[in-house]
C-alpha positions in Angstrom: -31.4 0.7 -35.1 -34.2 1.6 -32.7 -34.3 0.7 -29.0 -36.9 -2.0 -29.5 -35.0 -3.6 -32.4 -31.8 -3.5 -30.4 -33.5 -5.1 -27.4 -34.8 -8.0 -29.7 -31.3 -8.4 -31.2 -29.7 -8.7 -27.7 -32.4 -11.1 -26.6 -31.8 -13.3 -29.6 -28.0 -13.6 -28.8 -28.8 -14.3 -25.2 -31.2 -17.1 -26.1 -28.5 -18.6 -28.5 -26.0 -18.4 -25.7 -28.3 -20.2 -23.3 -28.9 -23.0 -25.9 -25.2 -23.5 -26.4 -24.6 -23.7 -22.7 -27.4 -26.3 -22.4 -26.1 -28.3 -25.3 -22.6 -28.3 -23.8 -23.9 -29.4 -20.4 -26.0 -32.1 -22.0 -23.0 -33.4 -23.9 -20.8 -33.5 -20.8 -23.6 -35.5 -18.9 -24.0 -37.8 -21.9 -20.3 -38.5 -22.0 -20.1 -39.2 -18.3 -23.4 -41.1 -17.9 -23.9 -44.8 -18.7 -27.6 -44.5 -19.4 -28.3 -42.3 -22.4 -31.2 -41.9 -24.9 -31.0 -42.4 -28.7 -30.1 -38.8 -29.4 -27.6 -38.6 -26.6 -26.0 -41.9 -27.7 -25.8 -40.6 -31.3 -24.2 -37.3 -30.2 -21.7 -39.2 -28.0 -20.6 -41.4 -30.9 -20.3 -38.3 -33.2 -18.2 -36.5 -30.6 -15.9 -39.4 -30.0 -15.5 -39.9 -33.8 -14.5 -36.3 -34.3 -12.3 -35.7 -31.3 -11.5 -39.1 -29.9 -10.1 -39.0 -26.3 -10.4 -35.2 -26.5 -14.2 -35.2 -26.8 -14.5 -34.0 -23.3 -13.0 -30.6 -24.1 -15.5 -29.9 -27.0 -18.5 -29.4 -24.7 -16.4 -27.1 -22.5 -15.8 -24.9 -25.6 -19.5 -24.8 -26.2 -20.2 -23.7 -22.6 -17.5 -21.0 -22.8 -18.9 -19.6 -26.1 -22.5 -19.7 -24.8 -21.5 -17.9 -21.6 -19.8 -15.2 -23.6 -22.9 -14.6 -25.7 -25.1 -14.4 -22.5 -22.7 -11.9 -20.9 -22.2 -9.6 -23.9 -25.7 -10.0 -25.5 -24.2 -9.2 -28.9 -22.4 -10.9 -31.8 -19.1 -11.9 -30.4 -15.7 -12.0 -32.1 -13.1 -14.6 -31.5 -10.8 -13.2 -28.9 -7.1 -13.9 -28.6 -7.7 -16.5 -25.8 -10.3 -18.3 -27.9 -7.8 -18.7 -30.7 -5.3 -20.0 -28.2 -7.7 -22.5 -26.8 -8.6 -23.8 -30.2 -4.9 -24.1 -31.2 -4.1 -26.0 -28.0 -7.1 -28.3 -28.5 -6.0 -29.2 -32.1 -2.4 -29.7 -31.0 -3.5 -32.0 -28.2 -5.7 -34.1 -30.5 -2.8 -34.5 -33.0 -0.4 -35.4 -30.2 -2.8 -38.1 -28.9 -2.9 -39.7 -32.4 0.9 -39.9 -32.9 1.0 -43.2 -31.0 -1.2 -44.9 -33.6 0.5 -46.3 -36.7 0.0 -44.2 -39.8 -1.7 -47.0 -41.8 -4.4 -47.4 -39.0 -4.8 -43.7 -38.4 -8.2 -43.0 -40.0 -9.8 -46.3 -38.9 -8.8 -45.7 -35.3 -10.1 -42.1 -35.6 -13.5 -43.1 -36.8 -13.7 -45.6 -33.9 -13.0 -42.8 -31.4 -9.5 -43.8 -30.5 -6.6 -41.3 -30.1 -7.5 -37.8 -31.3 -10.5 -38.9 -33.5 -10.9 -37.9 -37.1 -9.3 -34.4 -36.5 -6.3 -35.9 -34.8 -6.0 -38.5 -37.6 -6.2 -35.9 -40.3 -3.5 -33.5 -38.9 -1.2 -36.3 -37.7 -1.3 -37.9 -41.2 -0.6 -34.6 -43.0 2.3 -33.7 -40.6 3.9 -37.2 -40.6 3.8 -37.4 -44.4 5.2 -33.9 -44.8 7.8 -33.5 -42.0 8.3 -37.0 -40.4 7.7 -37.9 -36.8 10.5 -35.7 -35.4 9.3 -32.7 -37.4 5.7 -33.3 -36.2 6.8 -33.2 -32.6 8.7 -29.9 -33.1 5.6 -28.4 -34.8 3.3 -29.6 -32.0 5.6 -28.2 -29.3 5.8 -24.8 -31.1 2.0 -24.8 -31.5 1.6 -25.5 -27.8 3.9 -22.6 -26.8 2.1 -20.2 -29.1 -1.2 -21.3 -27.6 0.1 -20.7 -24.1 1.2 -17.2 -25.1 -2.2 -16.4 -26.5 -4.0 -17.8 -23.4 -1.8 -16.2 -20.8 -0.8 -13.0 -22.6 2.7 -13.4 -21.2 6.0 -13.2 -23.1 8.7 -15.8 -23.1 11.3 -13.3 -22.0 9.3 -12.4 -18.9 8.7 -16.0 -18.0 12.4 -16.8 -18.6 13.4 -13.9 -16.3 11.1 -15.1 -13.5 12.4 -18.7 -13.8 16.0 -17.4 -13.9 15.5 -15.3 -10.8 13.9 -18.2 -8.9 16.7 -20.6 -10.0 19.4 -18.1 -9.0 17.7 -17.4 -5.7 17.4 -21.1 -4.9 21.0 -21.8 -5.9 22.2 -18.9 -3.7 20.2 -20.1 -0.7 21.5 -23.7 -1.2 25.1 -22.5 -1.5 24.8 -20.3 1.6 23.2 -23.2 3.5 26.0 -25.5 2.5 28.7 -23.0 3.4 27.1 -22.3 6.7 26.8 -26.0 7.4 30.4 -26.7 6.5 32.3 -23.6 7.8 30.2 -22.3 10.7 31.9 -21.9 14.0 29.8 -21.5 17.1 30.9 -18.5 19.3 31.2 -19.2 23.0 32.0 -15.7 24.2 29.7 -13.4 26.1 27.7 -12.5 23.1 29.3 -9.2 22.2 28.2 -7.7 18.9 30.8 -8.4 16.2 30.6 -6.8 12.8 31.4 -8.9 9.8 32.2 -7.2 6.6 31.0 -8.8 3.4 31.7 -8.3 -0.3 28.5 -8.1 -2.2 27.9 -9.3 -5.8 27.5 -5.8 -7.2 30.5 -4.4 -5.4 28.7 -2.8 -2.5 29.9 -3.4 1.1 27.6 -3.9 4.0 27.9 -4.7 7.7 25.9 -7.4 9.4 25.5 -7.5 13.2 24.4 -10.4 15.3 23.9 -10.2 19.0 22.8 -13.6 20.3 25.6 -15.7 21.8 24.7 -18.8 19.8 24.4 -16.9 16.5 26.6 -18.1 13.7 28.5 -16.1 11.2 26.3 -15.5 8.1 27.1 -14.3 4.6 24.5 -11.9 3.3 24.2 -11.2 -0.4 22.5 -8.0 -1.5 20.9 -8.8 -4.8 19.8 -6.6 -7.6 16.6 -4.7 -7.8 14.5 -7.6 -9.1 15.6 -9.8 -6.2 14.8 -7.0 -3.7 11.3 -6.9 -5.1 10.9 -10.6 -4.8 12.2 -10.4 -1.2 9.6 -7.7 -0.4 6.8 -9.9 -1.7 7.5 -12.6 0.9 5.4 -12.8 4.0 6.9 -11.0 7.1 8.6 -13.3 9.5 7.0 -13.0 13.0 9.1 -11.4 15.7 10.8 -13.9 18.0 11.7 -13.7 21.7 9.4 -10.7 22.3 11.5 -7.7 21.3 10.3 -4.7 23.3 9.4 -1.5 21.5 11.4 0.7 23.8 14.6 -1.3 23.6 14.9 -3.1 20.2 17.2 -6.0 20.0 20.6 -5.3 18.5 20.6 -8.6 16.8 17.8 -9.8 14.6 14.5 -8.1 14.1 11.7 -9.9 12.2 14.0 -12.9 11.8 16.3 -11.3 9.3 20.0 -10.3 9.7 20.7 -6.7 10.4 22.1 -5.2 7.2 23.4 -1.7 7.1 24.1 0.6 4.1 27.8 1.1 4.4 30.9 1.0 6.6 31.6 3.5 9.4 35.0 5.2 9.4 38.0 3.3 10.6 38.9 3.2 14.3 35.2 4.0 15.1 32.9 1.9 17.3 29.8 3.4 15.8 27.7 1.1 13.7 25.2 2.2 11.1 21.6 1.2 11.9 20.2 -1.9 10.1 17.2 -1.7 7.8 15.4 -4.3 9.8 14.6 -1.5 12.4 12.0 -0.4 9.9 8.9 -2.5 9.5 8.5 -4.6 6.4 5.3 -3.6 4.6 2.5 -6.0 3.9 1.6 -6.5 0.2 -2.0 -6.2 -0.6 -2.8 -7.2 -4.2 -6.0 -6.1 -5.8 -7.5 -7.3 -9.1 -9.6 -4.1 -9.6 -6.8 -2.0 -11.0 -7.1 -3.2 -14.7 -10.9 -3.0 -14.6 -10.8 0.5 -13.1 -8.2 1.7 -15.7 -10.1 0.4 -18.7 -13.3 1.9 -17.4 -11.6 5.3 -16.8 -10.1 5.3 -20.3 -13.6 4.8 -21.8 -15.1 7.5 -19.6 -12.3 9.9 -20.3 -12.4 9.5 -24.0 -16.2 9.9 -24.1 -16.1 13.0 -21.9 -13.5 14.7 -24.1 -15.5 13.7 -27.2 -18.7 15.2 -25.8 -16.8 18.6 -25.6 -15.5 18.3 -29.1 -12.0 17.0 -28.3 -11.4 13.7 -30.2 -8.4 12.5 -28.3 -7.2 9.0 -27.5 -5.4 7.7 -24.4 -1.9 6.6 -25.5 -0.4 5.5 -22.2 -1.3 5.0 -18.6 1.1 5.3 -15.7 -0.2 4.0 -12.3 1.4 5.2 -9.1 0.6 4.6 -5.4 -2.1 7.3 -5.2 -2.5 8.7 -8.7 -3.0 7.3 -12.2 -1.9 9.5 -15.1 -3.7 9.1 -18.4 -1.6 10.4 -21.3 -3.7 11.7 -24.2 -2.5 13.0 -27.6 -4.8 15.7 -28.8 -5.4 16.0 -32.5 -3.8 18.8 -34.5 -5.6 22.1 -34.2 -6.8 21.6 -30.6 -5.4 24.0 -28.1 -3.9 22.7 -24.9 -5.7 25.4 -22.9 -9.0 23.9 -24.1 -8.2 20.6 -22.5 -7.0 22.3 -19.3 -10.3 24.1 -19.0 -12.1 20.8 -18.9 -10.6 19.7 -15.6 -13.8 20.0 -13.5 -15.9 18.4 -16.2 -13.5 15.4 -16.4 -13.6 15.1 -12.6 -17.4 15.1 -12.7 -17.5 12.4 -15.4 -15.0 10.2 -13.6 -16.6 10.7 -10.2 -13.1 11.8 -8.9 -12.6 14.2 -6.0 -10.2 16.3 -8.2 -8.3 16.1 -11.4 -4.9 17.7 -12.1 -3.9 18.3 -15.7 -0.3 18.6 -16.7 -0.1 20.2 -20.1 2.2 19.3 -21.8 4.2 16.5 -20.1 7.9 17.5 -20.1 9.6 15.7 -22.9 6.5 14.2 -24.4 4.0 15.3 -27.1 1.1 14.5 -24.8 -1.2 15.9 -22.1 -1.3 14.2 -18.7 -4.6 13.8 -16.8 -3.9 12.8 -13.2 -6.8 11.0 -11.5 -6.8 9.7 -7.9 -6.9 6.0 -7.4 -9.8 4.4 -5.6 -7.4 2.3 -3.6 -4.3 4.1 -2.4 -1.1 2.0 -1.9 1.0 3.1 1.0 4.7 3.8 0.3 6.9 2.6 3.1 10.3 4.1 3.7 12.0 0.7 3.9 11.0 0.0 0.3 12.8 3.1 -0.8 16.0 2.5 1.3 16.3 -1.0 -0.3 16.3 0.4 -3.8 19.5 0.5 -5.9 19.2 4.3 -6.3 19.6 4.8 -2.6 22.1 2.0 -1.9 24.4 3.0 -4.7 24.4 6.7 -3.9 27.8 7.9 -2.7 26.5 11.1 -1.1 25.9 11.1 2.7 23.0 13.5 2.1 21.0 11.1 0.0 17.3 11.5 0.9 14.3 9.3 -0.1 11.1 11.2 -0.8 8.6 8.7 -2.1 7.4 7.3 -5.4 6.4 9.2 -8.5 3.3 8.7 -10.7 4.8 5.6 -12.4 5.7 4.0 -9.1 9.5 4.7 -9.4 11.4 5.7 -6.3 12.3 9.4 -6.0 15.7 9.7 -4.4 17.6 13.1 -4.3 20.9 14.5 -3.1 20.5 17.4 -0.6 24.1 18.4 -1.4 23.1 19.3 -5.0 19.9 21.1 -4.1 21.6 22.6 -1.9 18.8 23.8 0.4 15.2 22.6 0.6 12.0 24.5 1.4 8.9 22.5 2.5 5.5 24.1 2.8 1.9 23.0 2.9 -1.3 23.2 4.9 -1.7 21.6 8.3 -2.0 17.8 8.2 -0.8 17.5 4.6 2.3 15.5 5.5 5.2 18.0 6.2 6.3 16.5 9.5 6.3 12.9 8.2 8.3 14.1 5.2 10.8 15.9 7.4 11.2 12.7 9.5 11.8 10.6 6.4 14.5 13.0 5.2 16.2 12.9 8.6 16.0 9.1 8.9 17.3 8.6 5.3 20.4 10.6 6.3 20.8 8.7 9.6 20.9 5.4 7.7 23.7 6.7 5.5 26.0 8.8 7.7 27.9 8.5 11.0 28.1 11.4 13.6 31.6 12.1 12.3 30.2 12.8 8.8 26.9 14.6 9.5 25.7 16.9 12.3 22.2 18.2 12.8 21.1 21.6 14.2 17.4 21.1 14.8 15.0 24.1 15.6 11.5 23.1 16.6 9.3 26.0 17.9 6.3 23.6 18.1 8.3 21.6 20.7 6.9 18.2 19.8 7.9 17.3 16.3 11.7 16.9 16.6 12.0 16.5 20.3 12.2 12.7 19.8 15.7 13.0 18.3 17.1 14.5 21.5 20.1 12.4 22.6 21.2 11.0 19.2 25.0 11.4 18.6 24.4 13.4 15.4 23.1 16.4 17.2 25.4 19.4 17.6 23.2 20.8 20.3 19.9 19.8 22.0 16.8 20.4 19.9 16.1 24.2 20.1 12.5 24.7 21.1 12.7 28.4 22.3 12.0 30.7 19.3 14.1 33.4 21.0 17.1 31.1 21.1 16.6 30.0 17.5 17.9 33.3 16.3 21.0 32.7 18.4 21.6 29.2 17.0 21.2 30.6 13.5 23.8 33.3 14.2 26.1 30.5 15.4 25.6 28.7 12.0 26.5 31.9 10.2 29.7 32.3 12.3 30.6 28.6 11.8 30.2 29.2 8.0 32.5 32.2 8.2 35.0 30.2 10.3 35.0 27.4 7.7 35.7 29.8 4.9 38.7 31.1 6.8 40.0 27.5 7.1 39.5 27.0 3.4 41.3 30.2 2.6 44.3 29.1 4.8 44.4 25.7 3.2 44.0 27.0 -0.3 40.8 25.0 -1.2 37.4 26.1 -2.4 34.9 23.8 -0.7 34.5 21.3 2.1 35.0 18.3 -0.2 38.5 19.3 -1.2 39.3 20.3 2.4 38.3 17.0 3.9 40.1 15.1 1.2 43.3 17.1 2.0 43.1 16.4 5.8 41.5 13.0 5.7 44.7 11.1 6.6 46.1 13.7 9.0 47.0 12.7 12.6 44.5 13.9 15.2 47.3 15.7 17.1 47.9 17.9 14.1 44.7 19.8 14.8 43.5 19.5 11.2 40.6 17.1 11.1 37.9 16.6 8.4 34.9 18.8 9.0 31.4 17.2 9.3 28.5 18.4 7.1 25.9 20.3 9.0 22.1 20.1 8.2 20.1 23.0 9.8 16.5 21.9 10.2 13.8 24.5 10.9 10.4 22.8 11.5 8.2 26.0 11.6 9.6 29.1 10.0 6.5 31.2 10.6 6.9 31.1 14.4 10.5 32.3 14.1 9.5 35.1 11.7 6.9 36.4 14.2 9.5 36.5 17.1 12.6 37.8 15.3 11.8 38.4 11.6 14.9 40.5 10.8 17.4 38.3 12.5 15.9 35.0 11.2 15.5 36.3 7.6 19.1 37.6 7.5 20.6 34.4 8.9 18.6 32.1 6.6 19.4 34.2 3.5 23.1 34.4 4.4 23.3 30.6 4.9 21.3 29.9 1.7 23.6 32.2 -0.3 27.0 31.1 0.9 26.8 27.9 3.1 26.8 25.3 0.3 30.5 25.2 -0.2 31.0 25.3 3.6 29.0 22.0 3.9 26.0 23.6 5.7 22.5 22.9 4.2 19.1 24.1 5.2 15.8 22.2 5.5 13.1 24.8 6.2 9.4 23.8 6.7 6.4 26.0 7.3 2.6 25.5 7.3 1.9 29.2 6.5 3.0 29.7 2.9 2.4 33.5 2.9 4.6 36.2 1.5 5.4 37.6 5.0 6.9 34.1 6.0 8.4 32.9 2.7 9.7 36.3 1.6 11.2 37.1 -1.8 14.8 36.9 -0.4 14.2 33.4 1.1 12.6 32.1 -2.0 15.3 33.5 -4.2 18.0 31.7 -2.2 16.3 28.4 -1.7 15.7 27.1 -5.2 14.6 23.5 -4.4 11.1 23.3 -2.9 8.4 20.8 -1.9 4.8 21.8 -1.8 2.1 19.7 -0.1 -1.6 20.4 -0.4 -2.6 24.0 0.1 -5.9 25.8 0.3 -5.6 28.2 -2.6 -3.8 28.9 -5.8 -2.2 32.0 -4.3 -0.4 29.8 -1.7 0.7 27.4 -4.5 2.2 30.3 -6.4 3.9 31.6 -3.3 5.7 28.2 -2.9 6.3 27.0 -6.4 5.7 30.2 -8.5 3.0 28.3 -10.3 -0.5 26.8 -9.7 -1.1 23.1 -9.0 -0.5 22.5 -5.3 -4.2 23.4 -4.6 -5.2 20.2 -6.6 -3.2 17.8 -4.4 -4.9 15.2 -2.3 -3.1 15.5 1.1 -1.7 12.6 3.1 1.8 12.8 1.6 0.8 13.9 -1.9 3.4 16.5 -2.9 5.0 18.4 -5.8 8.8 18.2 -5.7 10.5 21.0 -7.6 14.3 20.5 -7.5 16.7 23.1 -8.7 17.2 22.9 -12.5 13.9 21.2 -13.3 11.4 22.9 -15.7 8.3 21.5 -13.9 7.6 19.9 -10.5 7.3 16.2 -10.1 4.3 14.7 -8.4 5.4 12.3 -5.6 3.6 10.2 -3.0 5.6 10.7 0.1 6.9 7.7 2.2 5.2 6.8 5.5 7.2 6.5 8.7 5.6 5.6 11.9 6.5 7.0 15.3 7.4 3.5 16.5 10.0 3.1 13.8 11.5 6.5 14.7 11.6 5.6 18.3 13.3 2.3 17.6 15.9 4.0 15.4 16.6 6.7 18.0 16.9 4.0 20.7 19.5 2.2 18.6 21.5 5.3 17.9 21.6 6.3 21.5 23.2 3.0 22.4 25.9 3.6 19.8 27.4 6.8 21.1 26.8 9.8 23.3 26.1 13.2 21.7 28.8 15.9 22.0 27.1 19.3 22.3 28.6 22.7 21.5 27.8 25.0 24.4 28.4 28.1 22.3 25.4 27.6 20.2 22.7 28.5 22.7 24.9 30.8 24.7 24.0 34.5 24.3 27.1 36.5 23.5 27.5 39.8 25.3 26.4 42.6 23.0 29.3 44.8 21.9 29.2 48.3 23.1 27.1 50.2 20.7 29.0 52.8 18.7 27.2 56.1 19.2 25.5 57.0 16.0 26.0 60.4 14.4 23.0 62.4 15.4 21.4 65.0 13.1 21.9 68.6 14.3 18.2 69.1 13.7 17.2 66.4 16.1 16.4 68.7 19.2 14.4 71.0 17.0 12.5 68.1 15.4 11.7 66.5 18.7 10.4 69.9 20.1 8.3 70.3 17.0 6.7 66.9 17.3 6.0 67.3 21.0 4.3 70.7 20.5 2.2 69.4 17.5 1.1 66.3 19.4 1.8 63.7 16.6 4.7 62.5 14.6 4.9 62.2 10.9 7.5 62.6 8.2 5.5 65.0 6.1 5.2 67.4 9.1 9.0 67.5 9.5 9.4 68.0 5.8 7.1 71.0 5.8 8.2 72.8 9.0 12.0 72.1 8.8 12.2 72.5 5.0 14.1 69.2 4.5 13.8 66.3 2.1 12.0 63.0 2.7 15.2 60.9 3.4 16.4 63.2 6.2 13.0 63.5 7.7 12.6 59.7 7.7 16.1 59.3 9.3 15.1 61.7 12.1 12.0 59.6 12.8 14.1 56.4 12.9 16.5 58.0 15.4 13.6 59.1 17.6 12.1 55.6 17.5 15.4 54.0 18.5 15.7 56.5 21.4 12.1 55.8 22.5 10.9 59.3 21.8 8.2 58.2 19.3 6.3 54.9 19.0 6.5 52.3 16.2 4.9 52.3 12.8 1.1 51.6 13.1 0.0 51.7 9.5 -2.3 54.7 8.7 -2.3 55.9 12.3 0.3 58.6 13.3 3.1 57.5 15.6 2.6 58.1 19.3 4.7 60.7 21.2 6.3 59.0 24.1 8.3 62.0 25.6 6.8 64.9 27.5 8.0 68.5 27.3 9.6 68.2 30.8 11.6 65.1 29.7 12.7 66.9 26.6 13.9 69.9 28.5 15.8 67.6 30.9 17.3 65.5 28.2 18.4 68.2 25.8 19.5 70.7 28.7 16.7 73.1 28.0 15.8 75.0 31.2 
């Protein structure tokens, strides 16, 4: 069909749609108006005879059909909703006619009573065939089917929603009745009193209330669906003007302070409540489905234009990324689809497209396209999930949400160390804060200790003063090497204790001495998390000491209960060396500038395609491919409120030995080579130092000549290595004669 003929065809359908809309509007006006003409009066009588009391719905159907023709400008097919509307219309007409006796059914229908002729016809057939009771059952069934077609919902989902609402209402009513009947008003000075509660799913929580007139409340932690419903409620405004510097210990945002576990017995420490973190606002958008349908069409057309006839089989929408799963036909190479990444990005007007080929565990290729509207992931949402609440590990960390919108929760004890790298501003510091805060919501100072090293001086300094610190935050790069050496010695000391007790790891050791008396000297050992915020600064100051300490801890510290969190913004091979990479198998990569940096971190490309602002690739130990995650957001205000709460709970107990420089042991004099005086004299006379010169003039091998150069460098006779330049001679002939007794 040519362009002109197609235009005429579209115009014809548009004119027909306008006529149907006009006829429908005219019919509605005629039905509602008292003054009508001959044609209008005849049309009204015909409509009332056909549909009876339901004649007002018939013009609405005409208007809807005409509007669809005007919008599509083509021959339209009956959609699912149109069938549902017609079925509901006929069921209503039949229902209206059931009140009329069967012998007067057709006469009343012709006169426009009940459901008209249509209602009379169907009611007569059903009542003669199934009786009045059977007719009601058929009409109710038809009504339900029509609602399903109209709303595109399932009965199971509607039943779940109603069930959750009914259960929530009954729980609230029961709690209100119990509070009303059994509440006792406290008249003491308003001290904070913890109240343990048994939850429906077996978990235990602690609620804390600080106001003197506060009553004892029972808090039920519901299942995951209930949590989602709670999150969708509007935030309760803060009462009594809670200050940002000193958050109230009682209620924040009008909700009871609920913590994620019980502290150890005989401890006054209380875990922080989740209400310290702000509740996110829910912003719902109706553009998602339209964008997804449009992107599916563009994606399939783009692939087809390059000769790949693939169809989208599934779509997974996350906070920042939507993944379109396509199933290529047989005979099409996966590499051919991967090579079309830039063309797909151009066709979809996206800043960048990442292709995962194939998706692990699926016979499909994933095309990840950025969303036009990014949904922020809040840490509180993750900490309220069942995955985090039900985790028994004190080192449970919440990272964010994956492409499908599911929470990503990991256990640092199983990693057992984590390397975080990415470009500046990609989200490393926020990620590090979320990991620290996740642990602080789970563990007490008796269970977890932190050793924080922050050469940038500003990222981790806000945690100074919390009781979980084993020493103040280390900000001097020179003292960082000392603190890492302490961690190595602590690891060795713990292994000595394990050997004496006859156990293999810290879990068995703590289980053995958990119930010992404090006077016995055998107490459970806390887990230690060593956090290095910027590895590159430490590698510039003391590369040998830092690399040795990090590698020793990464190799052996897991069983001793010491774990590493290492972050760097310079993912180069001189910072993330092969030894460090080999001993830290779990890694997180944020957006980087080049594919080389991505391969340095993950041993594969892909991180250069990330969007930034928390977009990461999480590659845990044992996984075949990294998982794309949108990191959680945590504001400085939330961290400050949490730190303020923790400081009120307990004072930190620092270990003075960590930052204390130990006196260097008297160096054992090394065995000097007998050729050293002759080699030094040779270099001074020649005016430059090189290994090849010593090899030629002294007739020795490379290893011995290199060892002589190293001895001279340690003694300050020659300078350091300067690449292609020869080493400088730092000793004069007079100094040589005096040192080696040559007069």
